[in-house]
C-alpha positions as CSV (number, residue, x, y, z in Angstrom):
1,X,82.9,-30.4,-9.3
2,X,81.0,-27.6,-10.2
3,X,83.1,-24.6,-12.4
4,X,83.5,-22.0,-10.0
5,X,85.3,-19.1,-8.8
6,X,85.9,-16.7,-6.0
7,X,88.2,-13.4,-6.2
8,X,89.3,-11.8,-3.0
9,X,90.1,-8.6,-3.0
10,X,93.7,-7.0,-2.1
11,X,94.0,-5.0,1.3
12,X,92.3,-1.5,0.8
13,X,95.6,0.4,0.5
14,X,96.0,-1.2,-2.8
15,X,92.8,-0.3,-4.4
16,X,92.2,2.9,-2.4
17,X,92.3,6.0,-4.8
18,X,94.1,9.8,-4.2
19,X,92.7,12.7,-4.9
20,X,94.3,13.2,-8.2
21,X,92.8,9.9,-9.4
22,X,94.1,5.9,-9.3
23,X,94.6,3.5,-11.8
24,X,93.1,0.1,-11.1
25,X,94.1,-3.3,-12.7
26,X,92.2,-5.8,-13.2
27,X,92.4,-9.2,-15.5
28,X,90.2,-12.0,-15.5
29,X,92.7,-13.9,-17.8
30,X,95.5,-13.3,-14.7
31,X,93.4,-14.3,-11.7
32,X,91.7,-11.3,-10.3
33,X,92.9,-8.5,-8.7
34,X,96.6,-9.0,-8.0
35,X,96.9,-12.3,-9.3
36,X,95.1,-13.9,-6.2
37,X,92.7,-16.2,-6.7
38,X,90.7,-18.5,-4.7
39,X,87.5,-21.0,-5.1
40,X,84.3,-20.8,-3.7
41,X,82.1,-23.2,-4.9
42,X,78.0,-22.6,-5.4
43,X,77.6,-25.5,-2.6
44,X,79.3,-23.5,-0.4
45,X,77.3,-20.4,-0.5
46,X,74.2,-22.3,-0.6
47,X,75.3,-23.6,2.7
48,X,75.9,-19.9,3.7
49,X,72.3,-18.9,3.1
50,X,70.2,-22.4,4.4
51,X,69.9,-23.7,0.5
52,X,69.3,-19.8,-0.4
53,X,66.0,-20.1,2.3
54,X,63.1,-17.4,1.5
55,X,63.7,-16.0,5.3
56,X,67.3,-15.1,4.3
57,X,66.2,-12.8,2.0
58,X,67.3,-9.1,2.3
59,X,65.7,-7.5,-1.0
60,X,64.4,-8.6,-4.6
61,X,64.9,-6.4,-8.0
62,X,65.2,-6.7,-11.2
63,X,68.0,-8.7,-11.4
64,X,67.5,-11.6,-8.5
65,X,67.4,-11.7,-5.0
66,X,70.1,-10.6,-1.8
67,X,70.4,-13.4,0.9
68,X,72.2,-12.7,3.9
69,X,74.6,-15.7,4.8
70,X,77.5,-16.5,6.9
71,X,80.8,-17.7,5.2
72,X,82.6,-21.0,7.1
73,X,85.3,-18.2,9.0
74,X,82.2,-16.7,10.2
75,X,81.4,-13.3,8.1
76,X,78.1,-12.3,7.7
77,X,77.6,-11.7,3.7
78,X,74.9,-10.4,1.5
79,X,74.8,-13.3,-1.6
80,X,73.3,-11.8,-4.8
81,X,71.9,-14.7,-6.9
82,X,71.2,-13.7,-10.4
83,X,68.5,-14.6,-12.0
84,X,68.7,-17.5,-14.7
85,X,68.3,-17.2,-18.2
86,X,68.9,-15.0,-21.0
87,X,72.4,-12.9,-22.1
88,X,71.0,-9.9,-19.8
89,X,72.0,-11.6,-16.4
90,X,75.5,-12.7,-17.5
91,X,76.2,-9.3,-18.6
92,X,75.1,-7.5,-15.3
93,X,77.1,-10.2,-14.0
94,X,80.2,-9.7,-15.7
95,X,79.9,-5.8,-15.4
96,X,79.4,-5.8,-11.9
97,X,82.0,-7.7,-11.0
98,X,84.5,-6.3,-13.4
99,X,83.6,-2.6,-12.0
100,X,83.2,-3.7,-8.2
101,X,86.5,-5.1,-8.2
102,X,88.3,-2.1,-9.4
103,X,87.2,0.1,-6.3
104,X,87.3,0.4,-2.9
105,X,86.0,3.5,-0.7
106,X,84.5,3.7,2.5
107,X,81.0,5.0,1.0
108,X,81.1,2.1,-1.3
109,X,79.7,-1.4,-0.3
110,X,82.8,-3.8,-1.1
111,X,82.6,-7.2,-3.0
112,X,84.0,-10.1,-1.1
113,X,83.8,-12.3,-3.8
114,X,81.9,-14.4,-7.1
115,X,80.7,-17.6,-8.0
116,X,80.0,-19.2,-11.5
117,X,78.8,-22.6,-11.2
118,X,77.2,-23.5,-14.6
119,X,74.1,-21.4,-15.1
120,X,74.5,-19.8,-11.7
121,X,75.9,-16.5,-11.3
122,X,76.7,-15.2,-8.0
123,X,78.0,-12.3,-6.4
124,X,79.3,-11.9,-2.6
125,X,79.3,-8.4,-1.0
126,X,80.0,-7.5,2.9
127,X,76.6,-7.1,4.8
128,X,75.6,-4.0,5.7
129,X,73.6,-4.5,8.9
130,X,70.8,-1.4,8.8
131,X,69.0,-1.7,6.0
132,X,68.7,0.8,3.1
133,X,67.7,4.5,3.3
134,X,64.3,3.8,1.5
135,X,63.6,1.8,4.7
136,X,64.2,4.5,6.8
137,X,62.4,6.9,5.5
138,X,59.7,4.9,4.3
139,X,59.2,2.0,5.9
140,X,56.2,1.8,7.5
141,X,56.4,2.5,11.2
142,X,59.6,3.6,11.3
143,X,60.8,6.4,13.7
144,X,61.5,9.2,12.0
145,X,64.7,10.0,10.6
146,X,66.8,12.7,12.5
147,X,67.6,15.3,10.3
148,X,71.7,15.2,11.3
149,X,71.3,11.7,10.2
150,X,69.5,13.0,7.3
151,X,72.7,15.6,6.3
152,X,75.3,12.4,6.9
153,X,73.8,9.8,4.8
154,X,73.5,12.9,2.5
155,X,77.3,13.9,2.6
156,X,78.6,9.8,2.6
157,X,76.5,8.8,-0.3
158,X,77.9,12.2,-2.3
159,X,81.7,11.3,-1.3
160,X,81.1,7.6,-2.8
161,X,79.3,8.4,-6.2
162,X,81.7,11.2,-6.5
163,X,84.7,8.4,-6.3
164,X,83.3,6.7,-9.0
165,X,83.2,9.6,-11.2
166,X,86.3,11.3,-10.8
167,X,89.0,9.0,-8.9
168,X,88.1,6.2,-11.1
169,X,89.9,5.2,-14.1
170,X,88.2,4.6,-16.4
171,X,85.0,6.9,-14.9
172,X,81.9,4.5,-13.4
173,X,78.4,5.6,-13.8
174,X,76.4,3.9,-11.6
175,X,72.8,4.8,-13.7
176,X,70.9,3.5,-10.8
177,X,71.4,5.8,-8.1
178,X,68.3,5.6,-5.5
179,X,67.5,5.5,-2.1
180,X,67.4,1.7,-1.6
181,X,70.6,1.6,-3.2
182,X,72.2,3.2,-0.5
183,X,72.9,1.1,2.9
184,X,73.3,2.2,6.3
185,X,75.6,0.7,8.9
186,X,75.0,0.9,12.4
187,X,76.4,4.8,12.6
188,X,74.3,5.6,9.9
189,X,77.2,5.7,7.5
190,X,76.0,5.6,3.7
191,X,77.0,3.0,1.5
192,X,76.2,3.0,-1.6
193,X,75.5,-0.5,-3.2
194,X,74.1,-2.3,-6.4
195,X,76.5,-1.6,-9.3
196,X,75.0,-4.1,-11.3
197,X,73.8,-1.0,-13.9
198,X,76.9,0.7,-13.8
199,X,78.8,2.0,-17.0
200,X,82.6,2.3,-17.3
201,X,82.9,5.8,-19.3
202,X,86.5,6.2,-21.1
203,X,88.1,8.9,-20.7
204,X,88.0,10.0,-24.2
205,X,84.0,9.5,-24.3
206,X,81.7,12.7,-22.9
207,X,78.8,10.3,-22.9
208,X,78.1,6.6,-23.3
209,X,74.6,5.7,-25.9
210,X,73.0,2.5,-24.0
211,X,69.6,0.4,-23.4
212,X,67.8,2.4,-20.9
213,X,67.7,0.8,-17.5
214,X,67.6,2.0,-14.1
215,X,64.3,3.3,-11.7
216,X,61.5,5.4,-12.8
217,X,61.2,8.7,-10.3
218,X,65.1,8.8,-10.7
219,X,66.3,8.5,-14.0
220,X,67.4,12.1,-15.6
221,X,65.1,13.2,-18.5
222,X,67.9,13.0,-21.1
223,X,68.8,9.6,-20.3
224,X,65.4,8.2,-20.0
225,X,64.5,9.8,-23.4
226,X,67.8,9.2,-25.3
227,X,69.7,6.7,-23.6
228,X,72.2,9.1,-22.9
229,X,74.0,8.4,-20.5
230,X,76.9,10.6,-18.3
231,X,78.0,11.4,-14.9
232,X,75.2,14.4,-15.0
233,X,72.8,11.7,-14.9
234,X,74.1,10.2,-11.7
235,X,73.7,13.5,-10.2
236,X,70.4,14.0,-11.5
237,X,69.2,10.9,-9.5
238,X,71.2,12.4,-6.3
239,X,69.2,15.3,-6.7
240,X,66.1,12.9,-6.3
241,X,67.5,11.2,-3.1
242,X,68.2,14.7,-1.4
243,X,64.5,15.3,-2.5
244,X,63.4,12.3,-0.6
245,X,65.7,13.2,2.6
246,X,64.2,16.7,2.7
247,X,60.4,16.1,1.6
248,X,59.8,12.9,3.3
249,X,58.1,11.4,0.0
250,X,58.9,8.8,-2.3
251,X,60.2,9.8,-6.0
252,X,56.7,8.3,-7.0
253,X,53.7,8.2,-5.2
254,X,50.4,7.0,-6.3
255,X,48.7,8.1,-3.0
256,X,49.1,12.2,-3.7
257,X,46.4,14.0,-5.3
258,X,46.8,13.6,-9.1
259,X,49.5,15.4,-10.9
260,X,51.5,15.9,-7.9
261,X,52.4,11.8,-7.8
262,X,56.1,12.7,-9.1
263,X,58.2,14.1,-6.4
264,X,60.6,16.1,-9.0
265,X,57.9,17.6,-10.6
266,X,56.0,18.4,-7.5
267,X,59.2,19.9,-5.5
268,X,60.6,22.0,-8.6
269,X,58.2,25.1,-8.3
270,X,58.5,25.1,-4.2
271,X,62.3,24.6,-4.5
272,X,62.2,28.0,-6.3
273,X,60.0,29.7,-3.7
274,X,62.1,28.2,-1.2
275,X,65.2,29.7,-2.8
276,X,63.4,33.0,-3.1
277,X,61.4,33.5,0.5
278,X,63.9,31.1,2.5
279,X,60.2,29.8,3.8
280,X,60.5,26.0,3.8
281,X,57.4,24.7,5.2
282,X,55.6,23.5,2.3
283,X,58.3,21.5,1.2
284,X,60.2,20.1,4.1
285,X,59.0,16.7,5.9
286,X,56.7,18.0,8.3
287,X,57.4,14.5,10.5
288,X,61.1,16.7,11.3
289,X,58.9,19.4,13.5
290,X,61.2,21.9,12.6
291,X,64.1,20.3,14.4
292,X,66.7,21.4,11.9
293,X,69.1,24.4,11.0
294,X,67.9,26.5,8.7
295,X,70.9,27.1,6.9
296,X,71.9,23.7,6.7
297,X,68.2,23.1,5.3
298,X,68.7,26.2,2.7
299,X,71.8,24.2,1.2
300,X,70.4,21.2,1.1
301,X,67.4,22.8,-1.0
302,X,69.7,24.6,-2.8
303,X,71.6,21.0,-3.7
304,X,68.8,19.5,-5.0
305,X,67.7,22.4,-6.9
306,X,70.9,22.5,-8.9
307,X,71.2,18.9,-9.0
308,X,67.3,17.8,-10.9
309,X,68.0,20.7,-13.2
310,X,66.2,19.7,-17.0
311,X,69.7,20.1,-18.9
312,X,72.9,18.3,-18.0
313,X,74.9,20.9,-18.2
314,X,73.6,22.9,-15.7
315,X,74.2,20.4,-13.1
316,X,76.8,20.4,-11.0
317,X,80.1,18.4,-10.4
318,X,79.7,15.2,-7.4
319,X,82.8,16.4,-5.9
320,X,81.2,19.9,-6.4
321,X,78.0,18.6,-4.5
322,X,80.2,16.9,-2.0
323,X,82.0,20.4,-0.9
324,X,78.4,22.5,-0.9
325,X,77.4,19.8,1.5
326,X,80.7,19.1,3.9
327,X,80.5,23.0,4.1
328,X,77.4,22.6,6.4
329,X,79.0,21.1,9.4
330,X,81.8,19.2,11.0
331,X,80.8,16.2,8.9
332,X,83.0,13.5,8.2
333,X,86.5,13.6,6.6
334,X,86.3,13.7,2.9
335,X,90.2,13.3,2.3
336,X,91.8,11.7,5.3
337,X,91.0,13.7,8.1
338,X,91.5,17.0,5.6
339,X,88.5,19.3,5.7
340,X,88.5,21.5,2.1
341,X,90.2,24.6,2.7
342,X,93.2,22.8,4.9
343,X,95.1,21.0,2.1
344,X,97.4,22.2,-0.1
345,X,94.7,21.1,-3.1
346,X,91.7,23.5,-2.0
347,X,92.8,26.4,-0.5
348,X,90.3,28.9,0.9
349,X,89.9,31.3,-2.3
350,X,89.6,28.0,-4.7
351,X,86.8,27.1,-1.8
352,X,85.1,30.1,-2.1
353,X,84.8,30.5,-5.6
354,X,83.5,26.8,-6.3
355,X,81.0,27.6,-3.9
356,X,80.1,30.7,-5.5
357,X,79.8,29.2,-9.1
358,X,77.9,26.3,-7.3
359,X,75.6,28.7,-6.5
360,X,75.4,30.6,-9.3
361,X,74.1,27.3,-10.9
362,X,71.6,26.6,-8.7
363,X,69.9,30.2,-9.1
364,X,70.3,30.0,-13.0
365,X,70.4,33.7,-14.7
366,X,69.2,35.3,-11.0
367,X,71.2,37.3,-9.3
368,X,70.3,35.9,-6.1
369,X,71.4,37.8,-2.6
370,X,69.8,38.3,0.6
371,X,70.5,39.2,4.0
372,X,69.7,35.2,5.3
373,X,71.9,33.7,2.2
374,X,74.8,36.3,3.0
375,X,74.6,35.3,6.7
376,X,74.3,31.4,6.0
377,X,77.1,31.1,3.4
378,X,79.3,34.2,5.6
379,X,82.0,31.3,6.4
380,X,82.9,30.2,2.8
381,X,84.1,33.5,1.9
382,X,87.6,34.3,1.7
């Protein structure tokens, strides 16, 4: 019999974080989360995926293929088979198991289990049925994603990332935030996936220096140039995702005119122009045909602009982004049905002060105030 292992998390209540953060216990030597452990063989996963059949492939990345499968109890799962050979795959596997087993959140994909068998390394995730944000935004022949759906996806993904950054101890930096790592369920609720490149950051560290990994077009400039990784690197990448939602363009598109291939570089002057003139036509996805609320579009543009600032220190925290996006309308709840301004933690004065600070970050040293801006943000002020 091969040497295989399977980790089954305990119920979500024991893994969920709180507003003030949570401590997570994980010990591979003790047998996983809560000492709950059972066994899962490579043969069982092979059976679940019809022998890792090509027609079961859901996607393929730098570390291996993901297959759709069915466990013996009938559950649909996504099985990630890491590429064999070299230490990189082993490090990826151990990091991903360690990290994913610590977290549980409605906007993060859940780890179902894992398997080690000889040289095989496999991860088993819950299956999210509605493909990726990249597929729905950029897939050929896809219907246009409605604006309300884009807003919901942005807010949900932001919550998931904020949870990793601020409610997990040690903090978790994803390191590969992109539209193809944001999965969607049948209700188009976002689930952030693929923590294989993630790094744990101890509370005493301001940054982690690491070998540069990630996806071209999403990487923050300081990370790409020096390997200096902070939560603000994820914030930059999320800003690129916001630009995708706003513009409908890919992060890097060789079909665009020379000099406009990079979404970030193309969008920077247009973001500044839109925030100053309140005119969005040159920036916004033309397929939307203006079927959006201008106040919501303004807030999305504002959030994207501040997230992709060149200096990491000038970018907001993800919790600030969450509150900014959540202020656009009655979106899904952030903390158990409690909207900002309704809880004991965030009263209206604190919320207003945070929104104003977010605005100053977005506009830099500008003292920006227009009638449009005041109208669109009046409901946040105490």
